[in-house]
Each structure stands twice: as C-alpha cells, then as structure tokens.
C-alpha atoms as an extended CHARMM CRD file, in Angstrom:
* protein
*
       154  EXT
         1         1  UNK       CA             92.4260000000      175.8890000000      124.3040000000  PROA      1               0.0000000000
         2         2  UNK       CA             91.8620000000      176.9440000000      120.7350000000  PROA      2               0.0000000000
         3         3  UNK       CA             89.3210000000      179.1260000000      118.9360000000  PROA      3               0.0000000000
         4         4  UNK       CA             87.6190000000      175.9490000000      117.7180000000  PROA      4               0.0000000000
         5         5  UNK       CA             87.3660000000      174.6920000000      121.3530000000  PROA      5               0.0000000000
         6         6  UNK       CA             85.7930000000      178.0400000000      122.3150000000  PROA      6               0.0000000000
         7         7  UNK       CA             83.3440000000      177.6820000000      119.3530000000  PROA      7               0.0000000000
         8         8  UNK       CA             82.3980000000      174.0610000000      120.2380000000  PROA      8               0.0000000000
         9         9  UNK       CA             81.8340000000      174.8930000000      123.9090000000  PROA      9               0.0000000000
        10        10  UNK       CA             79.8800000000      178.0550000000      123.1290000000  PROA      10              0.0000000000
        11        11  UNK       CA             77.6130000000      176.2230000000      120.6360000000  PROA      11              0.0000000000
        12        12  UNK       CA             77.0110000000      173.3970000000      123.0730000000  PROA      12              0.0000000000
        13        13  UNK       CA             75.0640000000      175.7790000000      125.3320000000  PROA      13              0.0000000000
        14        14  UNK       CA             71.3120000000      175.6140000000      125.0290000000  PROA      14              0.0000000000
        15        15  UNK       CA             69.9690000000      177.9410000000      122.3680000000  PROA      15              0.0000000000
        16        16  UNK       CA             73.4280000000      179.2450000000      121.3770000000  PROA      16              0.0000000000
        17        17  UNK       CA             73.9530000000      180.2620000000      117.7780000000  PROA      17              0.0000000000
        18        18  UNK       CA             76.9540000000      181.4650000000      115.9300000000  PROA      18              0.0000000000
        19        19  UNK       CA             76.7420000000      184.8440000000      114.1900000000  PROA      19              0.0000000000
        20        20  UNK       CA             78.8720000000      187.6980000000      113.0140000000  PROA      20              0.0000000000
        21        21  UNK       CA             79.1070000000      191.2500000000      114.1750000000  PROA      21              0.0000000000
        22        22  UNK       CA             81.3270000000      193.8100000000      112.3960000000  PROA      22              0.0000000000
        23        23  UNK       CA             83.3080000000      190.9360000000      110.7880000000  PROA      23              0.0000000000
        24        24  UNK       CA             83.8800000000      189.0550000000      113.9660000000  PROA      24              0.0000000000
        25        25  UNK       CA             82.5070000000      185.6600000000      115.0130000000  PROA      25              0.0000000000
        26        26  UNK       CA             79.9990000000      185.9690000000      117.8640000000  PROA      26              0.0000000000
        27        27  UNK       CA             77.8320000000      183.6470000000      119.9220000000  PROA      27              0.0000000000
        28        28  UNK       CA             74.2370000000      184.5860000000      120.7700000000  PROA      28              0.0000000000
        29        29  UNK       CA             71.3400000000      183.3160000000      122.7680000000  PROA      29              0.0000000000
        30        30  UNK       CA             67.8930000000      184.8210000000      122.1510000000  PROA      30              0.0000000000
        31        31  UNK       CA             69.4970000000      187.0000000000      119.5180000000  PROA      31              0.0000000000
        32        32  UNK       CA             71.8430000000      188.7050000000      121.9310000000  PROA      32              0.0000000000
        33        33  UNK       CA             75.6550000000      188.2960000000      122.1530000000  PROA      33              0.0000000000
        34        34  UNK       CA             77.1980000000      186.5310000000      125.1510000000  PROA      34              0.0000000000
        35        35  UNK       CA             80.7270000000      185.7890000000      123.7090000000  PROA      35              0.0000000000
        36        36  UNK       CA             82.8470000000      186.5950000000      120.6290000000  PROA      36              0.0000000000
        37        37  UNK       CA             86.0370000000      185.6210000000      118.9080000000  PROA      37              0.0000000000
        38        38  UNK       CA             86.6920000000      189.2930000000      118.0110000000  PROA      38              0.0000000000
        39        39  UNK       CA             90.1950000000      189.2590000000      119.5850000000  PROA      39              0.0000000000
        40        40  UNK       CA             91.2360000000      185.8390000000      118.3570000000  PROA      40              0.0000000000
        41        41  UNK       CA             94.2230000000      187.3020000000      116.5940000000  PROA      41              0.0000000000
        42        42  UNK       CA             95.6030000000      188.3910000000      119.9420000000  PROA      42              0.0000000000
        43        43  UNK       CA             94.9260000000      184.9460000000      121.3760000000  PROA      43              0.0000000000
        44        44  UNK       CA             91.6910000000      185.9330000000      123.2360000000  PROA      44              0.0000000000
        45        45  UNK       CA             88.0920000000      184.9280000000      123.3310000000  PROA      45              0.0000000000
        46        46  UNK       CA             85.6930000000      187.5860000000      124.7430000000  PROA      46              0.0000000000
        47        47  UNK       CA             83.0000000000      187.1130000000      127.3280000000  PROA      47              0.0000000000
        48        48  UNK       CA             80.1050000000      189.4920000000      128.0060000000  PROA      48              0.0000000000
        49        49  UNK       CA             80.0800000000      189.3910000000      131.8910000000  PROA      49              0.0000000000
        50        50  UNK       CA             78.8630000000      192.0490000000      134.3130000000  PROA      50              0.0000000000
        51        51  UNK       CA             81.4610000000      194.0620000000      136.2290000000  PROA      51              0.0000000000
        52        52  UNK       CA             81.0520000000      192.0320000000      139.4050000000  PROA      52              0.0000000000
        53        53  UNK       CA             81.6320000000      188.7070000000      137.5340000000  PROA      53              0.0000000000
        54        54  UNK       CA             84.5420000000      190.1810000000      135.7000000000  PROA      54              0.0000000000
        55        55  UNK       CA             86.2230000000      191.3260000000      138.9280000000  PROA      55              0.0000000000
        56        56  UNK       CA             85.8380000000      187.8320000000      140.4200000000  PROA      56              0.0000000000
        57        57  UNK       CA             87.2830000000      186.1190000000      137.3240000000  PROA      57              0.0000000000
        58        58  UNK       CA             90.2200000000      188.5370000000      137.0470000000  PROA      58              0.0000000000
        59        59  UNK       CA             90.9610000000      188.3370000000      140.8540000000  PROA      59              0.0000000000
        60        60  UNK       CA             90.9400000000      184.4940000000      140.7600000000  PROA      60              0.0000000000
        61        61  UNK       CA             92.9020000000      184.0700000000      137.6190000000  PROA      61              0.0000000000
        62        62  UNK       CA             94.6670000000      187.2630000000      136.4670000000  PROA      62              0.0000000000
        63        63  UNK       CA             96.8820000000      185.3910000000      134.0380000000  PROA      63              0.0000000000
        64        64  UNK       CA             93.7750000000      183.9930000000      132.2160000000  PROA      64              0.0000000000
        65        65  UNK       CA             91.2120000000      186.8290000000      132.4030000000  PROA      65              0.0000000000
        66        66  UNK       CA             91.7240000000      190.5040000000      131.5070000000  PROA      66              0.0000000000
        67        67  UNK       CA             89.2530000000      193.3690000000      131.2070000000  PROA      67              0.0000000000
        68        68  UNK       CA             88.7630000000      194.5890000000      127.6520000000  PROA      68              0.0000000000
        69        69  UNK       CA             90.1260000000      198.1730000000      127.2800000000  PROA      69              0.0000000000
        70        70  UNK       CA             87.7660000000      201.1040000000      127.3970000000  PROA      70              0.0000000000
        71        71  UNK       CA             84.0230000000      201.3360000000      127.9890000000  PROA      71              0.0000000000
        72        72  UNK       CA             83.1950000000      197.7770000000      127.0580000000  PROA      72              0.0000000000
        73        73  UNK       CA             85.6480000000      196.5520000000      129.6450000000  PROA      73              0.0000000000
        74        74  UNK       CA             84.1560000000      198.8830000000      132.3010000000  PROA      74              0.0000000000
        75        75  UNK       CA             80.7330000000      197.2950000000      131.5230000000  PROA      75              0.0000000000
        76        76  UNK       CA             82.1230000000      193.6740000000      132.0200000000  PROA      76              0.0000000000
        77        77  UNK       CA             83.4320000000      192.7050000000      128.6150000000  PROA      77              0.0000000000
        78        78  UNK       CA             86.3410000000      190.4080000000      129.3870000000  PROA      78              0.0000000000
        79        79  UNK       CA             89.1910000000      188.7190000000      127.4380000000  PROA      79              0.0000000000
        80        80  UNK       CA             90.0410000000      185.0870000000      128.1710000000  PROA      80              0.0000000000
        81        81  UNK       CA             93.4810000000      183.9060000000      127.1860000000  PROA      81              0.0000000000
        82        82  UNK       CA             92.7590000000      180.8150000000      125.1490000000  PROA      82              0.0000000000
        83        83  UNK       CA             96.3990000000      179.4540000000      125.5400000000  PROA      83              0.0000000000
        84        84  UNK       CA             96.2060000000      179.6840000000      129.2800000000  PROA      84              0.0000000000
        85        85  UNK       CA             92.6670000000      178.4940000000      129.9100000000  PROA      85              0.0000000000
        86        86  UNK       CA             91.8700000000      174.9000000000      130.7490000000  PROA      86              0.0000000000
        87        87  UNK       CA             88.7130000000      173.3010000000      129.3600000000  PROA      87              0.0000000000
        88        88  UNK       CA             86.9800000000      173.4760000000      132.7170000000  PROA      88              0.0000000000
        89        89  UNK       CA             87.8770000000      177.1660000000      133.0560000000  PROA      89              0.0000000000
        90        90  UNK       CA             86.6930000000      178.0790000000      129.5460000000  PROA      90              0.0000000000
        91        91  UNK       CA             83.5050000000      176.0300000000      130.0000000000  PROA      91              0.0000000000
        92        92  UNK       CA             82.7430000000      177.6810000000      133.3050000000  PROA      92              0.0000000000
        93        93  UNK       CA             83.4090000000      181.1880000000      131.9080000000  PROA      93              0.0000000000
        94        94  UNK       CA             81.2470000000      180.6660000000      128.7880000000  PROA      94              0.0000000000
        95        95  UNK       CA             78.4720000000      179.2400000000      130.9530000000  PROA      95              0.0000000000
        96        96  UNK       CA             78.6080000000      182.2940000000      133.2030000000  PROA      96              0.0000000000
        97        97  UNK       CA             78.4060000000      184.6290000000      130.1990000000  PROA      97              0.0000000000
        98        98  UNK       CA             75.5640000000      182.5790000000      128.6330000000  PROA      98              0.0000000000
        99        99  UNK       CA             73.6040000000      182.4250000000      131.9920000000  PROA      99              0.0000000000
       100       100  UNK       CA             73.9260000000      186.1850000000      132.3920000000  PROA      100             0.0000000000
       101       101  UNK       CA             72.6010000000      186.7410000000      128.8030000000  PROA      101             0.0000000000
       102       102  UNK       CA             69.7190000000      184.3440000000      129.3570000000  PROA      102             0.0000000000
       103       103  UNK       CA             68.7290000000      186.0650000000      132.5800000000  PROA      103             0.0000000000
       104       104  UNK       CA             68.9030000000      189.5390000000      130.9290000000  PROA      104             0.0000000000
       105       105  UNK       CA             66.7980000000      188.2350000000      128.0860000000  PROA      105             0.0000000000
       106       106  UNK       CA             64.1630000000      186.9350000000      130.5250000000  PROA      106             0.0000000000
       107       107  UNK       CA             64.0470000000      190.2900000000      132.2960000000  PROA      107             0.0000000000
       108       108  UNK       CA             63.4220000000      192.0890000000      129.1020000000  PROA      108             0.0000000000
       109       109  UNK       CA             61.1770000000      189.3470000000      127.6970000000  PROA      109             0.0000000000
       110       110  UNK       CA             63.5880000000      189.0870000000      124.7710000000  PROA      110             0.0000000000
       111       111  UNK       CA             62.6280000000      185.5030000000      123.9360000000  PROA      111             0.0000000000
       112       112  UNK       CA             58.9440000000      186.2340000000      124.2050000000  PROA      112             0.0000000000
       113       113  UNK       CA             59.2680000000      189.4120000000      122.0660000000  PROA      113             0.0000000000
       114       114  UNK       CA             60.9560000000      187.4430000000      119.3510000000  PROA      114             0.0000000000
       115       115  UNK       CA             58.1940000000      184.8610000000      119.2820000000  PROA      115             0.0000000000
       116       116  UNK       CA             55.4830000000      187.4970000000      119.3230000000  PROA      116             0.0000000000
       117       117  UNK       CA             57.1850000000      189.3760000000      116.4930000000  PROA      117             0.0000000000
       118       118  UNK       CA             57.3620000000      186.1680000000      114.4210000000  PROA      118             0.0000000000
       119       119  UNK       CA             53.6890000000      185.4190000000      115.1160000000  PROA      119             0.0000000000
       120       120  UNK       CA             52.7070000000      189.0350000000      114.1580000000  PROA      120             0.0000000000
       121       121  UNK       CA             54.6680000000      188.7410000000      110.9440000000  PROA      121             0.0000000000
       122       122  UNK       CA             52.9930000000      185.4880000000      110.1100000000  PROA      122             0.0000000000
       123       123  UNK       CA             49.4750000000      187.0080000000      110.8040000000  PROA      123             0.0000000000
       124       124  UNK       CA             50.3030000000      190.1220000000      108.7320000000  PROA      124             0.0000000000
       125       125  UNK       CA             51.5240000000      187.9850000000      105.8890000000  PROA      125             0.0000000000
       126       126  UNK       CA             48.2230000000      185.9620000000      105.9240000000  PROA      126             0.0000000000
       127       127  UNK       CA             46.2130000000      189.1540000000      106.1770000000  PROA      127             0.0000000000
       128       128  UNK       CA             48.0680000000      190.6990000000      103.2160000000  PROA      128             0.0000000000
       129       129  UNK       CA             47.4450000000      187.5370000000      101.1480000000  PROA      129             0.0000000000
       130       130  UNK       CA             43.7480000000      187.5400000000      102.1280000000  PROA      130             0.0000000000
       131       131  UNK       CA             43.4630000000      191.2650000000      101.4450000000  PROA      131             0.0000000000
       132       132  UNK       CA             44.9760000000      190.7200000000       97.9670000000  PROA      132             0.0000000000
       133       133  UNK       CA             42.5960000000      187.8860000000       97.2050000000  PROA      133             0.0000000000
       134       134  UNK       CA             39.7280000000      189.9350000000       98.5520000000  PROA      134             0.0000000000
       135       135  UNK       CA             40.7200000000      192.8310000000       96.2770000000  PROA      135             0.0000000000
       136       136  UNK       CA             40.4170000000      190.4940000000       93.3210000000  PROA      136             0.0000000000
       137       137  UNK       CA             36.7020000000      190.2200000000       94.2680000000  PROA      137             0.0000000000
       138       138  UNK       CA             35.6610000000      193.8370000000       94.1820000000  PROA      138             0.0000000000
       139       139  UNK       CA             32.1040000000      194.4880000000       92.9900000000  PROA      139             0.0000000000
       140       140  UNK       CA             33.4370000000      196.0060000000       89.7550000000  PROA      140             0.0000000000
       141       141  UNK       CA             35.6260000000      193.0010000000       89.0140000000  PROA      141             0.0000000000
       142       142  UNK       CA             32.7790000000      190.5770000000       89.8710000000  PROA      142             0.0000000000
       143       143  UNK       CA             30.4480000000      192.5410000000       87.5380000000  PROA      143             0.0000000000
       144       144  UNK       CA             33.0980000000      192.4890000000       84.8560000000  PROA      144             0.0000000000
       145       145  UNK       CA             33.5700000000      188.7640000000       85.2080000000  PROA      145             0.0000000000
       146       146  UNK       CA             29.7240000000      188.2680000000       85.0590000000  PROA      146             0.0000000000
       147       147  UNK       CA             29.3500000000      190.3300000000       81.8910000000  PROA      147             0.0000000000
       148       148  UNK       CA             32.3430000000      188.5650000000       80.3460000000  PROA      148             0.0000000000
       149       149  UNK       CA             30.7770000000      185.2560000000       81.1820000000  PROA      149             0.0000000000
       150       150  UNK       CA             27.4100000000      186.3380000000       79.6710000000  PROA      150             0.0000000000
       151       151  UNK       CA             29.0630000000      187.5770000000       76.4610000000  PROA      151             0.0000000000
       152       152  UNK       CA             31.0360000000      184.4270000000       75.9530000000  PROA      152             0.0000000000
       153       153  UNK       CA             28.0640000000      182.1520000000       76.6860000000  PROA      153             0.0000000000
       154       154  UNK       CA             25.8350000000      183.7460000000       74.0400000000  PROA      154             0.0000000000
C-alpha cells in the first residue's frame, strides 16, 4: 500500500477530513485525529488505537504493526508498515482507529459541542449586528436626525 492508498481509505470513512498537525498530514473525525502520515518517510502510517487494540494488532501481525516509541505508543499510537499491509488489513486498521475516535467523541459529546459552539457563534454574531444597529438609534442620535431633518426642511 502507498501513502495515497492510506489517504483514500481514511477519507472514505464517514465524516473523515484531512488536516495537518505540526507539518504532518492527519485524518480527523469530529475535529479529532484518528490517523496520520507523520512517519511516511519511514514507510509508516500511524493509527490512534487504544492499548488493547494495539496489542491485538501487533500480536496478530508483528511484521505489519509496531507500537510508536515512547508515551504515544504506550497510549496506543501504532505504526502500520504500508509496504507490508494489504488493502484489507489497512482498511480494517483505519476503520478500527476511526471507530474508536467516533466512540470517544460521542462519550465527550465532541460532535454536539462543535454544533453548539457554531450555533452560539452565529447567535452572538447576529446579536452583535443587532446591537450595532440599535446603537445607531440612540435617543441622542435620533434627536440629532430629527433636528437635521427640521433644519433642512425649512
């Protein structure tokens, strides 16, 4: 498989979007990362799994899956060797990472929060516009307009 295959499969998942984090291509659902191409130069795609999923993938196919070194790896971040992965294996692994992210988003109400934040921003924007138009109608300004109209009509 290639980085482009990784990209196409990741973006075929419902709600998936391509983004960038620290100069590396990432794939998000609900605004949160589930996979990256941060290690593409070493021939890997990266999956954000949980430790139990990671252990299962590594145990089943140690030549294809490898924990990322350090703390991220201890939390489940996993390399997938693109050259050694079949389309079915890559698709299944990306689906697992995507599903985990969707489930975590649902637990934290991530999708709902995003929608509420957008709605609040829209309401605030309308309120600001209304406030501005209302400030154009202060009693002093209205009186000024009236006296200007009276002076010009004489």
